[in-house]
C-alpha positions in Angstrom: 49.5 -36.7 18.1 49.5 -37.1 21.8 46.5 -38.5 23.6 46.2 -37.8 27.4 44.1 -40.4 28.9 43.5 -41.3 32.8 42.0 -44.8 32.3 44.8 -47.4 32.1 42.4 -49.6 30.1 41.9 -47.1 27.4 45.5 -46.2 27.3 46.3 -49.8 26.4 43.5 -49.9 23.9 44.4 -46.8 22.1 48.1 -47.8 22.0 47.1 -51.1 20.5 44.8 -49.6 17.9 47.5 -47.1 16.9 50.0 -49.7 16.6 47.6 -52.0 14.5 46.7 -49.2 12.3 50.2 -47.8 12.0 49.2 -44.3 13.3 51.8 -41.9 14.6 50.2 -41.5 18.0 51.5 -41.3 21.6 49.4 -42.1 24.6 50.2 -40.6 28.0 48.5 -41.8 31.0 47.7 -38.9 33.1 45.0 -37.5 35.4 44.0 -34.1 34.1 43.1 -32.9 37.7 46.8 -32.7 38.0 49.0 -30.2 36.1 50.6 -31.4 32.9 54.0 -32.9 32.9 56.9 -30.8 31.9 57.1 -32.5 28.4 53.6 -31.5 27.6 53.6 -28.1 28.9 53.9 -25.5 26.1 54.7 -28.3 23.4 51.6 -27.9 21.1 50.0 -25.6 18.6 46.6 -27.1 18.9 44.5 -29.1 21.4 41.2 -30.9 21.2 39.2 -31.8 24.2 35.9 -33.5 25.1 35.6 -32.8 28.8 33.0 -33.9 31.3 29.9 -31.9 30.6 29.8 -29.7 33.6 31.2 -26.1 34.0 34.0 -27.6 36.2 35.0 -30.2 33.7 35.0 -27.7 30.9 37.1 -25.3 33.1 39.6 -28.0 33.9 40.2 -29.3 30.5 40.5 -25.8 29.1 43.1 -25.2 31.7 45.2 -28.1 30.5 44.6 -27.0 27.0 46.0 -23.7 27.8 48.9 -25.3 29.6 49.6 -27.5 26.5 49.7 -24.6 24.1 53.1 -23.1 23.1 53.8 -19.4 23.8 54.0 -18.7 20.0 52.4 -20.4 17.1 48.8 -21.0 16.2 47.6 -21.4 19.8 44.2 -22.9 18.9 42.0 -25.5 20.3 38.8 -27.3 20.0 36.1 -27.9 22.7 33.5 -30.5 22.1 30.7 -29.9 24.6 26.9 -29.7 24.2 25.1 -26.6 23.8 23.7 -26.5 27.4 20.9 -24.4 28.8 22.1 -20.7 29.1 23.1 -20.9 32.7 25.7 -23.6 31.8 26.7 -21.9 28.5 27.4 -18.7 30.5 29.8 -20.7 32.8 31.6 -22.2 29.8 31.9 -18.9 28.0 33.0 -17.2 31.2 35.8 -19.9 31.4 36.8 -19.3 27.8 36.9 -15.4 28.3 38.9 -15.7 31.7 41.6 -17.9 30.0 41.9 -15.5 27.1 40.1 -17.6 24.3 37.8 -16.3 21.6 35.4 -18.5 19.6 36.5 -18.8 16.0 33.5 -20.9 14.9 30.8 -23.2 16.3 29.5 -26.4 14.9 26.3 -27.0 17.0 25.7 -30.7 15.7 29.4 -31.8 15.8 29.0 -35.5 17.1 26.7 -37.8 18.6 27.3 -40.3 21.4 25.6 -43.5 21.1 23.5 -44.4 24.2 24.0 -40.9 25.8 21.1 -39.1 27.1 22.8 -35.9 28.3 21.8 -33.0 26.0 20.3 -35.3 23.5 23.6 -37.1 23.1 25.0 -34.3 20.9 27.9 -32.0 21.2 28.8 -28.9 19.8 32.3 -28.0 18.5 33.8 -24.8 19.5 36.8 -23.7 17.6 39.0 -21.7 19.9 42.0 -19.2 19.5 44.1 -18.3 22.7 44.6 -14.5 22.4 46.3 -14.2 25.8 48.6 -16.7 27.6 49.3 -17.4 31.1 45.7 -17.0 32.3 45.0 -20.7 33.3 45.1 -21.8 36.8 47.8 -24.4 36.3 47.4 -26.1 39.6 45.6 -29.2 40.8 41.8 -29.1 40.5 39.5 -30.5 43.1 35.7 -30.7 43.1 33.0 -32.4 41.2 33.7 -32.9 37.5 31.0 -35.2 36.2 27.1 -34.6 36.0 26.4 -37.6 38.3 28.5 -35.9 40.9 26.7 -32.6 40.5 23.1 -34.0 41.4 22.0 -35.0 44.8 21.5 -38.8 45.0 18.1 -39.9 45.3 17.1 -43.1 47.1 14.3 -45.3 46.1 11.4 -45.8 48.5 9.0 -48.6 48.3 5.4 -47.9 48.8 3.5 -50.2 51.2 0.3 -51.7 49.8 
């Protein structure tokens, strides 16, 4: 199992946990906005991703999942993301289709995030199979990935009495 994580604090935490529990786990620090390293490209039969809950986040993480999958083999993945309003689901499904994925199964109540308010703190699990390779963007991604970056910032105003 290989975990790709951008935050050095989480990399350290995951490595320590894996060592303490004697788990066969490798942690690679990498910002997924950049392409995967040569060692990770085409090296896996399966990926699991829990991207930022925006169409851009899903698109980026699915791109990296495509990059990680081997040309031959199972070529399967799992995407944990909330069942969003139809406009956002369309964007996610468009990304899946453009990259050559089909949905094998859907578990609408896959997990819950403690303290999360987005989409009720629950994500669905999309089971995916890559039917066509080479349809990912591959290059660096730019733009807003997180929901806080999507919404215009509001400033508080004080009312005078």
